[in-house]
C-alpha positions as CSV (number, residue, x, y, z in Angstrom):
1,X,29.8,-28.8,-38.8
2,X,32.1,-27.7,-36.0
3,X,30.6,-26.1,-33.0
4,X,32.2,-23.0,-31.7
5,X,33.1,-22.2,-28.1
6,X,33.7,-18.8,-26.7
7,X,36.4,-18.4,-24.1
8,X,37.0,-15.4,-22.1
9,X,40.3,-14.4,-20.4
10,X,41.7,-11.6,-18.2
11,X,45.1,-10.7,-17.4
12,X,46.7,-8.3,-15.0
13,X,50.1,-6.7,-15.0
14,X,50.8,-7.5,-11.4
15,X,49.3,-9.8,-8.7
16,X,48.1,-6.8,-6.6
17,X,45.6,-5.9,-9.4
18,X,44.5,-9.6,-9.7
19,X,43.7,-9.6,-6.0
20,X,41.8,-6.4,-6.2
21,X,39.8,-7.7,-9.0
22,X,39.0,-10.9,-7.3
23,X,37.9,-8.9,-4.2
24,X,35.7,-6.8,-6.3
25,X,34.1,-9.8,-8.0
26,X,33.4,-11.3,-4.5
27,X,31.8,-8.2,-3.4
28,X,29.8,-8.1,-6.5
29,X,28.4,-11.5,-5.9
30,X,27.2,-10.5,-2.3
31,X,25.5,-7.5,-3.8
32,X,23.8,-9.4,-6.6
33,X,20.0,-8.4,-6.7
34,X,18.8,-11.8,-7.4
35,X,20.7,-13.3,-4.4
36,X,19.4,-10.3,-2.1
37,X,15.8,-10.6,-3.4
38,X,15.6,-14.2,-2.5
39,X,17.2,-13.7,0.9
40,X,15.0,-10.7,1.8
41,X,11.7,-12.5,0.4
42,X,11.1,-9.9,-2.1
43,X,10.8,-12.0,-5.4
44,X,11.8,-15.3,-7.0
45,X,12.4,-16.8,-10.4
46,X,10.7,-20.0,-11.3
47,X,12.5,-22.8,-13.1
48,X,9.7,-23.1,-15.9
49,X,10.0,-19.2,-16.5
50,X,13.6,-18.1,-15.7
51,X,13.5,-14.6,-17.2
52,X,10.4,-13.7,-15.3
53,X,10.6,-12.2,-11.7
54,X,7.5,-13.1,-9.5
55,X,7.1,-10.6,-6.6
56,X,6.3,-11.7,-3.2
57,X,4.2,-9.5,-0.8
58,X,7.4,-7.5,0.5
59,X,8.6,-7.0,-3.1
60,X,5.3,-6.1,-4.4
61,X,4.8,-3.4,-1.8
62,X,8.2,-2.0,-2.6
63,X,7.6,-2.1,-6.3
64,X,4.1,-0.3,-6.0
65,X,5.6,2.4,-3.6
66,X,8.3,3.2,-6.2
67,X,5.7,3.3,-8.9
68,X,3.6,5.7,-6.9
69,X,6.6,7.8,-6.1
70,X,7.5,8.0,-9.8
71,X,3.9,9.1,-10.7
72,X,3.7,11.7,-8.0
73,X,7.1,13.0,-9.0
74,X,6.1,13.2,-12.7
75,X,2.9,15.0,-11.7
76,X,4.7,17.6,-9.8
77,X,7.1,18.3,-12.8
78,X,4.1,18.4,-15.2
79,X,2.4,21.0,-12.9
80,X,5.7,22.9,-12.8
81,X,5.9,23.1,-16.6
82,X,8.7,20.7,-16.9
83,X,8.3,17.9,-19.3
84,X,10.5,14.9,-19.5
């Protein structure tokens, strides 16, 4: 049985558009949440469980603060008679 291989390609009508796309891709790499999370000691991924995020103390604080904010916001909307 033959194995299939997927190949992706991108073309650009002019070199300027290629340069812009390359610049955008480089900026996206610098904004990658997985990279930033490691650099800021927010979370990590373990080799034995690559899809699971493990929060470090700073990351857990931010996560819990966001959860609390969402819960308070939801409570305020419910009290005002607005349901989501």
